[in-house]
N, C-alpha and C positions, 0 to 999 in steps of 0.2 A: 319236856319236863314233866309230862304224865306222866312219861313211857320210866324218867327216873325215879320218879316217887313210886311206881307200879313196881318198876324193880324190887327196890328200896322194901317197901311193905310186905314182897316176897321172902327177900333176902332173911328179913327179921321172922317171918313167918317159918318159914325152912328151919330155925335155929331149933326151932320146939317141936319140930315135926316128931321127934322121938316120941314127948309128952303125949305130943297131938293121935297119935298110932295107939295108944296105950286106950284112949278113952273109947268110949262104948259108942258114942253120939255120932249117927242116928238110928236107931234101931227098931226103929217105924217109922211108916209114914209121915212125913212131913205135909201138911197142914199150910195153904197159902191161900190168902183171904184175898178175895177183888171188892169193892165198895162202888160196880154199878150192876150194872144186870149184863147176861149176856147178850156178846155181839158187837161192843164196845171197843174203842182204843183200849183198854186196860187186858182185858180176855185174848184182843188181839197180840198184844207185845209180852204176855207172861204164856200161850203157849208153846211158844215155838222154845221160851227159855226154860221151862220147865222140863220139854222133851230132852233138853241138852245137861241141865240139873241131875235128875234120875239116873242116871248111869256113875255121874261125878257123887251124888251124895251115898250111890247105894241102895236107893230104897222110894219109891213111889209117891210122886206130889200129885196133893188131893187139894183140886181147885175149887176151892167154898164163896160162895155169894152173898155178901151180905148190902148190897143197897140200900140208900137214903143218906140225907145231905150233904149231897155232893161226896160223898165218901169219909165223911165224917163219923158215921154211925160206926164202921170199921174200925176207923179208925179210935175209937173210946172203948170197943170192943178189945180192939188189940192190947190198948193201955192195960184193962185187965185179967190178962189170958197169963199163966203160967209162964214163966221165965224160962225154957228148958231147950228150946228153939223149935218145938212141933206145931208150933201158932207163929205166923207170920205174915204180912200183909205186902202184895206189888201192889203200893200208896202211887199216888200223884201227889204233885207238891201243893194241891189245891186244899184238903184237909190240913196240910202241915204248914203253908206258909201265907195263905191267902184266909181258910175261913173263922180262925181265932180273931183276926182282925175287924169282924164283919160280924159274928153273934157269939154269945159264952160256948164254950166247949170245956169241958170235963180236962181236959188233958195239957201237957205243956210241949211244946212241939221239940223239945229238945230233951228234954227232963225226962219227959215219959218212955220213951223208946230208946231203941240202941240202932242207929241207920250204919246197914250192912252194906250199903255199895248203888250208885246213881245205874241205872241200865242204859237207859236212853230219854234222849227230850229232842221236843220241838217243837210246833207252833200251831194254832188254831187255824182255823179256817172260818172265812165267810165266804157261804157257798148260796144260790139262790134256788126259788122252784122257776124249772124253764119258760114257765108263761107270764114272769114278772117282766117290767121293760129291763130291769138289771145287765148290765154289760160290765161294768166296772165298779168300783168300791166309790168312785166320786160319783155315779148317779144313785147309790145307796144314801148316799148325803145328800145330794142335790132335796132327794125324794124327798126325806125323814125330815128337811127344814123348809119343804115347801109344803107337804100332808102331816103336819105333827101328831097327827091321832089315827094316822088310817096304818100304817106299820108297824110291823112285830119280829122279833127275831128268840129264836128257839135257844135250849142248852141245855147239855145234859144233867144239870140241878144248880141248887140255890147254890154260891159261895165254889163253884168251880172253875176252873180256866177257862173256859166255855165264854160264862158269864161274867169275868174280872175283865176279858177282852173286851165283848162286848160293851160293858159300862166305860171302860176306858176309849171303847171306841164310841162314846155318845159324848164325852168327856172332850174328849179332843178335836172333835172334828164339832163340838156344838151342837148336834143332833137329835132327836129326840122320837125313841125307838123303846114301843114296851118291849117286856122281856116275857117269856113265855119260857119258865123251870121245868124239864120233866127229870125220872127214873134213872136217867140211863141216855147215852149215845144213842144206843139205837133205836131207840120210840121217840126220841126227837128225829134223828132219822127217815124214819116211815113216816111221820107227820108230814116232813118236808116235797118228801117224795110223792105220798098223796094230795100235796095239797093246802093240809091245813093252816099251815104254818109258811108265809114266803121265803124266809132264810134263816140260817142257821150258824151260828158260831158253833161252829164241832171240830172234834181232833183230828188229824187225818186220815186215821186206821176205815170209818164208818165211810167216810166220802170218796173212796176208791172205787168199789165197786158199782157206785150210783153214777157218776161221773161217766166212767165206763159204757154204760148204757144209757147214757144220755140223759137220767131222770133227774138230775140236780146239775145245775151249774157255777162251778167252783170261781170266785170272784179273786180274791186275794190268799193271801197267807201273812200271818201274824208278823213272822222270823224276820229280822235283817236282809236275811239270804234265803234264797228261793230252795222247794223241799225236790228233795232227788225221785221224791213219789207224784210228785210235781214239776217239773220244769219249765214246764209250758205253765205258769201259773202264777203274776207278780206276787210282790211283797208289797207289804202297806205301803209301804217307804217308796216304792218303787212305782205307785199308785198317784204318790201326790200326797200322803203322810208323814210326811219330813222325820224320819226317826225313831215314828211309833217300833214299838214294842212289845209283844205278850207271850212269851212261852210258857210251854208246861215240860215237864219232864217225868220217869217212872222209878222208883228204887224201893228198894227191900228194907223192909224193917223188922223188926221184933221186938218186943217187950224193955224197958228198960232192965237191967240186973241181969242178961245172958252172961252166964259162965265163958271168962272169954276164949276156952279151951271151944265152945262153942262157935261162939262169934267168929272166929278166926276162920272155921272151918267150912263155915255159910260165906264167911267173903272169900274164901279164895276157892270155892267152888264157883263164885260168881266172876272173877277173875278169869276163871281158865277157860267157862261159858264164853266170854266174852272173842276168846280166839279163834272162837265156832263160825267159819264166813258162814255159812248157811243159817245159822242162826241169825250172823249179822245183818244179812242180805234181806230173810223175812221179815228185819222188826224198822229195816229201811225202807222198804215195799209199802208197809202200814203206814208211813210219814213218821214214825219214832226212830232217830238217827243214832244208833247202836252207838253207847259212850261210856262203857264202864269204867267205875271212878272209886277208888280203893274208900272204906268206911272215914276217916279222915277228911278226903275231900268232898264224902258225904253230906258230912255234918255241917261242913264251913258251905256248900254249898246253901242247906237247910237256913242258916244261919242269916248267908247274906239275902239269900231269897226274902225270907221274914222279913227284915229292914224294907227292903225294896216294895212290896206290895202293900205293907202296911203306907208306907208315904204317899205310895199310888192312890192307895184307897182313904185317908184323910185329906188329901188335896182335891181330890173328885169327889169327895164327900160322898161316897158310895156308901147306900143300904141296902139288905137284903129286902127283898118283897116281903 
């Protein structure tokens, strides 16, 4: 189905190819925002994509970091940016489908932006310091119930996918674990490796190197299928939490009102980039399974996930710290 939709998208776009070629976009470097610090999942996913996009767009890609509020700072910045295609955002679903249900934001997840394409998706991972006694997700649940005031977990920030996965985990299992938010996945992983926090709900990219070095112990992933990057790590469902699923994804977003020829130019470049085998393999190895979607498919995913996570947050009575 997706391949047919993609083919249809290209067919319509190519109908307007002569007019597209006459346009001058882009004629200068394109800036892509990252809502977190360097070294996290967003950084790991965007860099291989940017390398492929540069020759497709014919201009350098400049990566700019604007961390804060689990990606919402960059989201609000983008909403006010000129609608010219020179300021984009490699956004995760957190500030789009989670944050608006947890605290007041100054943007509308659909109306304030032009969704240009879903890039890759995956889950979070429950990972612990090797000094802890935990060897499974069920061990964490038992300890959190037995000693409710003892344990804590870190995430990349309040309202992000890791935070929601952690709070959903608590609600799902009836366990009590304190949340320790950071300003990105990299500093959270640094503190986990140093033993400052016992466990972390992390995107998969920061876990790869630390796990290979034996500095952290992965316990379970929050997708319903195992990650290609961690084939030996069970899912939460396999670990006994039947039906547990908390997924995250990344996409390219622009401000609302992008001229149609600019939006189409970017979307076509993203679709073409998705054909690059080396780029896909690099993203997959970092724990974000490459999956390019058209603008229409991406917009529908934002709409569906917004409704899903809104219900989860209300039912679980999840509040920001």
